[in-house]
N, C-alpha and C positions, 0 to 999 in steps of 0.2 A: 513446735507441738507435733509436728508430721515425723519428725526424728525422733523425738522422745517416744512417740506410740510405737516406733518401729524398733526401738532398742528396748523398750519395758513393755512388755506383750502381757496384758492384764492375767492376771493368776484366777481360775475360778475358785469360788468358795469352797468346793469340795475338798480343795487340797492343802487348805490354811492349816487343819491340825495335824495332817501328815508333815508339812513343813516347819511345823512349830516343834514336832517330835524330833525330827531329825536335828533342827538346830540344838534344843535340848541338848540330847546324846553329845553332840558337838563340842558344845560348851564342856559338858562333864569329861570327854576325851582329852580336852586340853587341859583341864586340872588335873587327871591322872595320868596320862601317856599324851606328852604333847606333840609327838611324830603321829599321832593316831588321829589325833583331833583335824588336822591338815585333810585327812582323808574326808571325815566326818564333813568340812567344809564343800568337798567335792560333792558328795553324794545328798547333800542340802541343797545344793545349786542345781543338781540334777532333777532331785526331787521339785523343786519349783518351775524347772523347765518341763518336766511332765505335765502338770497341770497348768501350762499355760492356755489361755481362750484368744487367741487372735481374733478379730473382725473378719468378716467375709463378705466379697461383693456377689451375692447370689444372682443366676440368670432368672430374669422376670418372664420370660415368654412363657406361655400356655404350652402345655405338654412335654416340657423338657425334665428328664429325670436326673439329678444330679448325683453326685458321689454321697453316701452317708457316712462315709471317713477318710481320713487322710491314710495313706499307705500305698502298697504297691498292689497291684492285679495281680494274684496268683493264679487264678483258674476262672476260664470261660467255658462253660459247658450247660447242657442241659439237664435240670433235676428237677421231680416234683418238691413242692413245698412243704415245710414241715408238716406231718399228720396232726400236729395238734393242733392247726387252725382249722381243720376241717374244709379246706376248699377245693377238694380236688385232688386226684393224685397225676393229672396230666403233667409231662415234663415241661418246664418254662426255664428261657434263657438265664443262667444263673450268674451271676458277676461277684467271684470273692476276692475282696480285700483285706490284706494282712498290714496289721500295725506293727510295727516293732515298738521299742521303749523309748524310743526318740521322737515318734511321731506326737502330733495332737491327740489327743484321745478323748476329745469331745464329739460326739456323734450327731448328726444332722438330717432332717428330716429330708428325702429323697425330691418328694413332691405335694402339690395341695392336696389334701383330702381328709377323709374322718378316719378316725381309729375304731376298726371294728371289733377286733381281737387283739388279745396280749396275751401270750403264753410263756409262764417262766418253768424251763425242764432241768430237772437236775441232770448232772452228768458226769464225765470224766474230766482231767485237765489235760490232756495231751497236748505236744505242741500245734499249735494253733495253723501251721503251713501245712500239716498232714490234711490229705484229702478226708482223710475218714472224721475229722477232727467237727466237721458239720454234722453228722449224724450223732457221734459219741460222746462229744463234750458237751459240758453244761451250755445251755443257750437261752436266751429270750427273744422270740419272735412278735412279731407285728402286721399284722394284716390290716392295710391301709386302702381306702376307696376313695378314688377321685370323684369329683363333679360329674364327671362322664361316666361313671360306673366301673371302672376300668381298676382291676386288683393289682395292687403292688403290695410285695412283702419283703421287710428288712429282718435280718437276724442277729443280733449281737451273740458271740460265741466265746466264750471264757478260752484261756490257753494256758500253757504252759506254767507261767509266773501269774497270768491275771487270775483272780479268785474271787472279784467282785463284778457283777454286774449291776450297773445302775440305770435305772430307766424314770425319767419325769414325768411320763404322760399317761394320761388314762383313757378307758375305752370311751367314746364318744367325742372327743377333742377333736377341734377343727383345726387342722396343724397346717404351716405356710411352708414352702419350700425352703430349705435352708435354717429354718428353726431349730435350736438344739434340744434334742430328745432325751439324751442320756451320754454315760461314758462307760469303760472298763479300764478296771485297774489290774495289772501293770503291762499292757502287751497282749493283744488279742485278734481278732477278725469280724467282720461284718461281712455277712452275703448279701445282695440283693438278686430277688426274683423278679425278673420283667413280666409284663402280661405276654402270653403266645403269642408267637410270630413276630414280635418286636427284635429288631436288629440292633445289636450291642454298638456302640459307636466308638468302642478303645479296645485296647488289644493288652496279651498277657505282657506282665512285664513294664505297663506303663503305670507311671507315678500320678497318682490323684489328690485333688484337695477337696475337703469336705465342703458341703454347700455351694461348691465353685466349678468343679469337673463335669461335663455333662458325658453321664454315662448311655443315653438311650433320648430318643424323639417320639413320643406318640402320636406325632404329627407327620412324621416321616413317610412317603409312599412305598420306601423301601421296607419289605416284610420279610422274615423268614419262611421258605415252605416248608411244607410237610417232609420234605427230602433233607430238611438242613441247609439249602441253599437260598441264597438271596434271589430276589424276582422284583 
């Protein structure tokens, strides 16, 4: 059974309509232009692969912030959280995770907490790997407050191909670390803003896994000073 689950990863229900559409088109291609039908098979398999929803083993220790997305850490810097959330303009450590079209696109909650605000802002569809995508692209921002009154912000950002941001949570929801909260179709980026002075435990270029990879530890004694150095 374990081998079966490893090979045949569950498909999220949000992807079923797309898989059926691709499969139907593939049948049509075989009927009219057989050679193109084989291309349709490849695209249909990719579509099913894109919407896969594997189980994850989430760290349970209090204070750990885990990755909200699968992908590669493209940028770590300091930036103010999105203005629309109205939680202040002080720069915070920001971790930007780029998801390509082959990554799992189910996004997961980075830490236990209550949803204080959700804001969707229309925008452009620039390449999500560009720095300015955080400011100019369409995005959905979530403000989460932990039991110890710590603010954590995570932002789903549309990309060049991604045209649909999906969020399944609501204001007031009490979320658990690793819980599924949304997805983006079909290639995109997720930014997470840590509390001020918290030191990221990852580096640029590192591959992370949603719900599993630890990005930061609120309980760590090592903090970022005002000068941007650890102490």
